[in-house]
C-alpha positions in Angstrom: 80.4 88.8 88.3 82.0 85.9 86.7 84.5 85.9 89.2 83.1 83.9 91.5 82.3 81.2 89.3 85.2 81.1 87.7 87.2 80.4 91.1 85.1 77.6 92.1 85.3 76.1 88.6 89.3 76.1 89.2 89.2 74.9 92.4 86.8 72.2 91.3 89.3 71.5 88.4 92.0 71.7 90.5 90.7 68.3 92.9 94.0 67.0 93.9 94.1 70.3 95.9 90.3 69.9 97.1 91.3 66.2 98.3 94.4 68.0 100.3 92.4 70.9 101.8 89.5 67.8 103.2 92.7 65.6 104.4 94.9 68.9 106.0 91.8 71.0 106.8 93.2 73.8 105.1 89.9 76.0 103.4 89.1 75.3 99.4 87.6 79.0 100.0 89.3 81.1 97.4 92.2 83.1 98.8 92.7 86.9 97.9 93.9 87.8 95.0 96.6 90.3 94.8 96.5 93.0 92.3 99.6 95.0 92.7 102.5 95.5 94.7 101.0 97.5 97.6 98.7 95.1 98.4 101.4 92.1 98.4 103.7 94.9 100.8 100.4 95.2 102.9 100.0 91.4 102.9 103.3 90.8 104.2 103.2 93.6 107.0 99.9 91.9 108.1 101.2 88.3 108.3 104.4 90.0 110.3 102.3 91.5 112.6 99.9 88.6 113.2 97.1 90.3 111.8 96.3 87.7 109.1 97.3 83.7 108.4 99.5 83.2 105.7 99.1 79.1 105.4 95.9 78.7 103.8 97.1 81.5 101.0 100.4 80.0 100.1 98.4 76.8 99.8 96.9 78.1 96.9 98.0 78.0 93.6 95.3 80.9 92.5 97.5 82.7 95.0 100.4 81.7 94.4 99.8 82.8 90.6 98.9 86.1 91.5 102.4 86.3 93.2 104.3 85.1 90.5 102.4 88.0 88.2 103.8 90.6 90.3 107.1 89.0 90.5 107.4 87.2 93.8 109.6 84.1 92.9 107.6 81.4 94.2 107.9 77.7 93.1 105.4 76.9 90.1 103.1 74.5 92.0 101.8 73.8 95.7 104.8 71.5 97.5 103.9 68.3 99.0 103.7 68.3 102.8 103.7 71.5 105.5 104.7 75.0 103.6 108.2 76.0 103.7 109.9 78.9 101.5 111.9 81.4 101.4 111.1 84.5 98.9 114.4 86.6 97.7 112.7 89.5 96.1 113.4 91.2 93.3 112.3 94.8 94.7 111.8 95.5 98.3 108.9 95.6 100.4 108.1 97.9 103.7 108.0 96.4 107.1 108.1 98.2 110.0 109.5 101.3 108.1 112.4 99.0 107.0 112.7 97.7 103.5 113.1 93.8 103.1 113.9 91.3 100.2 113.6 88.3 101.8 110.4 86.9 103.4 110.6 83.4 104.9 107.7 81.1 106.6 107.1 77.9 107.5 104.2 75.9 108.8 103.3 72.4 110.8 103.2 72.0 113.9 102.7 76.0 114.6 104.0 78.4 112.3 106.6 81.2 112.0 105.9 83.9 109.2 109.2 86.4 109.2 111.4 89.0 107.3 114.9 90.0 107.3 115.5 93.9 108.3 118.6 96.0 108.1 118.5 97.1 111.7 119.4 96.1 115.1 117.6 93.9 117.8 117.7 96.7 119.9 115.6 99.0 117.6 112.8 96.6 116.8 112.7 96.0 120.6 112.2 99.9 121.5 110.3 100.4 118.2 107.4 97.5 119.1 108.2 97.7 122.9 108.6 94.4 122.9 109.0 92.3 126.3 111.6 89.5 127.7 110.7 85.8 126.5 110.5 82.8 129.0 114.0 81.1 128.6 112.9 78.0 126.9 111.8 80.6 123.7 115.2 82.4 124.1 116.9 79.0 123.9 115.6 76.8 121.6 113.9 79.5 118.8 116.6 82.1 119.5 114.0 84.8 120.2 115.4 87.8 121.7 111.8 89.6 122.9 108.5 89.7 121.5 104.9 91.2 121.9 102.0 88.2 122.6 99.6 89.7 120.1 96.6 88.2 123.1 96.7 87.9 126.5 98.5 84.9 127.9 96.1 83.0 130.2 96.2 79.1 131.5 93.7 78.0 128.8 95.9 79.7 126.4 99.0 80.1 127.2 101.0 80.5 124.0 99.0 83.1 121.9 100.4 84.3 118.5 103.9 85.6 119.3 105.3 88.9 117.1 109.1 88.3 117.5 112.7 89.5 117.6 115.3 87.7 116.7 119.0 88.0 116.3 120.1 87.5 112.2 123.0 86.0 110.5 125.0 89.5 110.8 124.9 92.2 113.3 123.1 94.7 111.0 120.0 92.0 110.6 117.2 90.8 112.6 114.2 88.8 111.9 111.1 89.7 112.8 107.6 88.2 112.6 104.7 85.9 113.7 104.7 82.9 115.2 102.0 80.8 115.7 101.8 77.6 118.5 100.3 74.4 118.8 97.7 73.8 121.8 
């Protein structure tokens, strides 16, 4: 019953965070608190499949504290500047039927949230029904294929994209969500 008041007080107490929110447009609304590993695994999967936006949570000190309580190796403070991190997990999460211990993300002009899976790009292309992407995206972003999460249009030529990218070794693939500016 007192949780909403505590969250409000916590947000007020961390006034530097509120200033960051005001200047960057990030919501100061309390982010979800992950109570267990299953919720964390679900949160990761939702972000990989472009069903959720990770940017505000990974900039919320309360959310980051809930991740630390679960054993996720996150920094102890909200970073200055755009969010970017790599989480090397001590225990795996299941994403798309595969286990992973590596989660990466960045956000600035657009964003990427992705995991590294022990699967070939071809396996994931078949599994997701991914399609070829424009040459520029294959070259610049090294995407092998992708699934547009909304219909592309003249008004919205680059909606969120679930991408597949070759990993650092032949038996690894990076898969995740890419959002674009404008």
